[in-house]
N, C-alpha and C positions, 0 to 999 in steps of 0.2 A: 524821211531820212531828217534826221532834228538839224536843225541850223544853231548857232555856237558864235557869237563872237566873244573872243578874249584880248583885253583892255587890260596895257603892261610894256614892262623893257624884256628886252631881249639883249641878250650878252653870249660873246663868246668865252668860254670854261673850255682854261689851259689846265686840265687838272694831267695831275706826277701822284701815279701812287707809288709809297714809302714801306717800308714795314712796321713804324710805329712813327705817329703826330709825334714831332716836334716839343717840347714840353721846356726850352731854352734856348738861347742863343747856339749859331753854330754853324756848321756845313752839312746840309743832307742830301743823298744820293736817291733819287725815282728809280723803284726797277722795271718800271714805262710808263708813255707822256702818250697822251691825246686833248685833239682839242674837237672840240663838237659845240656846237650851240644849247644856249641855256635859256633862266630868265622866266621869273614862275609863269610868267600869263603865255609866254611862248611854249615855251614845256606839256603848261596843260594843254595848250592849244594840239602841241600832238598827240598828246595822247584820247583825246574826242577824236582827232582826224583818224586813229588808228583803232578807234573803237569802233568807225562807222556815221560819224557827224561829217557835217559841212562845214568847215573852219574859216573865218577871217579873225587873221590876225591885225591887231589895232597897234600899231608904237612907233616909236621913230630909232632910226639910225643914223649913225652919219653915210658921207658919201668913200668911205675910204673902203679898202680890200676886207675889213672885218667885215663893215656891213654889207657886201657882194655875197657872203660867203655865207650871212646869217639868213637873210631874206634866199640866198636858194637853196640853203637847208631845208629851210620851212617848206618853199613850194612840192621841194621833193617828194616832202612827207607830206603832201596832202594838203598843206597849208597855204589859204588864198592869201596876199599879202597884199591886194591894191591898196589897200586901206592905210601901208603903213608910210608915213613920210620921211622922207631922207633929206637932210639938209647940209647942205654947201660947206665946204673947206671942216666939215665937222672932224671927230673924232668919235668910233663907235665906243660903247660901256663891254668893262671884259672885269674876265674874275676868274683868277688864282684858287684853282682844289688842290688838298692834299689827300688821300686817301690811304687810311693804315688796310693793314691784311685782317681787322675786322670789317673793314667797309664803311669805318664811324670816315669823317672830312672835317676838314676845317677850310672855311671860301673866307676870302678875301676879293669883295666889287669892288672895283670902278666902276662909280657910275658916270659918265661919262658929262662934265659943262655944258660940252654943244650942244647938245638935246635941251632946247629950250621946255621950257613944261610947259608952257600957255596950249590950250587944248580947246580955245574957242574954234579950231576949225573941225571938232569932230560935230558939231552944226552942221555942218554940210552931208551928213551919214545920215541916211535914215537908220535908224533902229527898230521899227519897225519886222523889218526884215528877218529879223534873228528870234527862236525861244528865248534861247537864253545868252541874257550879258554874264559874262565873268570879269571881275577886272582883277589884280593885285595890287599892294601898296605901295609898288616901289617908285611909279609916278602918279602921285598922287588926286592933281588937278584932274589927267585924263581919266581917273575910275571918276571924282564926284561931276565929271563931265557928263559922262556915259550912262553910270549909271542916274541922272535925272533927265536925260536926257532918252532911257527903257524905260524908268516908272513914266514917264509921260505915256509914251505907246503903249503900257501893257504889258513891259517883257520882266519876266522872274531875271533878278540881278543875285547873283553869288560871288561874294568877297574870301580873294585868300588874304587873311590877315594876318601874315607875318611879322616879323618884329621890324620898326623902322622910327626912327627917329622923331616922325613928323605924329600930330594927334590924330588917331583917323575915327574919334567918334562920330564923328559928319556922314565919315563912310561905313558904320557901322551902322549906322541909322537908319540909311538909305537901301540897305540890304536886304534880301528876302530870306538868304542864307549866308551866315559871316562864319567862313569857318577858320578856326584862327590854331595857331601853331603854340606850343605854351612857351616859350616866350616868346610872341608875340601877342597875348593873352595876358600874358603877368605884365608887360609893358602897356597897356593899355590900361587897366584894370589895380594896378600896384600892389598886387596879390598874388603869392609864390603857391597858394593852393589852388590844383588845377580847377578844384568841383565848384569852392566858394566864385573864384577867377570869370566861372560860367558863371552863375545867377549873378550877378553884377554886371557880367555883361550884359545878360536878355533883362538888365534895366534899358540898356539905348536900345533898342530897336523891338519889332511889333516882328520882327523875321526868326528865323531862326536859327540857333548859337549852335558848334561843334569846336571840339579843342581836340587836336589829331598828336598824341602820342607817343610815338614810334611806333619799337616794339608792344607797344603796351597796348595799342589798339586805339581806339575814337570813344570820347563822350560826347552826344548833345544832350537838350532836353527837350523832352514831349513833355507840356501843360504841367512846366513845374517840375515833371519827373524827370531823373536823372537817368539815361540812357547808355548801353556801353554794346561794343562793338570790340574784342579780343582780338589781337594781332594775330597775324594768321604765321606759320613757323616754317619758315624757308629757309635756304642756305644762301647767307646772305654775302657781295657781293661786293657793291654799293651803295650806298643807302644817298647820293647824288639824286636830286631831281624828285624824290619816293613823296616828298610832300606837293609839289606844283601834278606829280602827274595824277594824286588822289582829288586834284581839286578838278581837273580837269573832266576826270573816271564821275566824281559825284555831280559836274555839269552837266556831262552826258547822260548820269540816270536819272538826275530830275526833270532832264528836257524828256525823258524818253514817257516818262509819266510813272516809274517805277515810287511808290511810298518811302517814308525815308529811312527806314528800316532798310530797304531793300536797297536803298543807293547806295545808303552807307558799307552795308554788303559788297555789294559790288566793285566800291571806289579803292575800299580794304584791299580786298583781291587783285584787283590790276596794281594798286602800288606797292605790294608784295612780290608778284613777278617781276616787275621791274630792274630792283633789289640784287632778283639772283645775278645780275650780267650787270657791267663796267659801262659806266655812262649815266648822263641822264635819260636818255629819248631809248638807245637801243635793248632797253629788255622790256620795254610798251608792249606788254600784248594786246591783243585783236580780241574782240568780243566771245567767241568761239573755244580759242585758248583758256580768259579769263573764265569762262560758265564749266569746261573741264576739271578747272580747278579749284573753283568752289563748289563741284560735286563731288569732292574726296574729304569734306567738310560737313557735306548732311548730318 
């Protein structure tokens, strides 16, 4: 069994399903509402666990009802939270998400300022116990510390390079695999064209770089050559968490010894299947379901 640590944020997603996304101010009525745990690293952890990995989530929550729910949900989905720090008299992070009839969404995230960014306490964790350490960019100090400790232990690092106000170049440099969203890559490089931006990002690391492009699939560089995995056609219900699930599945594939092309195809299949059900986690498939799905596209 592969062992993976996912370092970053966990938030409570409060999801409103609407006919169309707002384009101006006004009042809108949701057709349906649900609450489910979210956050890039936390959802990646759930995906890796569903696929069969032994997974630890390393992050921060408040000592409120939201924090209790977030940790309980992770544990119920097979993710160990023994290394997650709880802050007293602190509010946990949360997001409001609106999803339209086509599955596209708008996310407003509230990163709780009560959760201190300091990551020195990660020094007390033995990172050599994992095969892969994945980190998101939403807890910058945590990602930097975790990747530094992982590399010292000879453990592979995978970065979820989504958009963030902070400069993530030092995180990219510490990554063996840096998988960006298009907005995250554009923010990092200052370039809007994805392939040119990917080539610029490659100059920041000796590792591998990727960019996920939604329904257009994923591009990555292999010995300076641009590679492409097309997106799989599915009936989309909700794209929330698709990128997070991709990263968790990519980490699982790499930890399992898959070649990069195989790992990207596998992760793309897992993310596509996730989009066929509402919420960021409900539709995550297991390995058998994923392989069955991929067999339809041989």
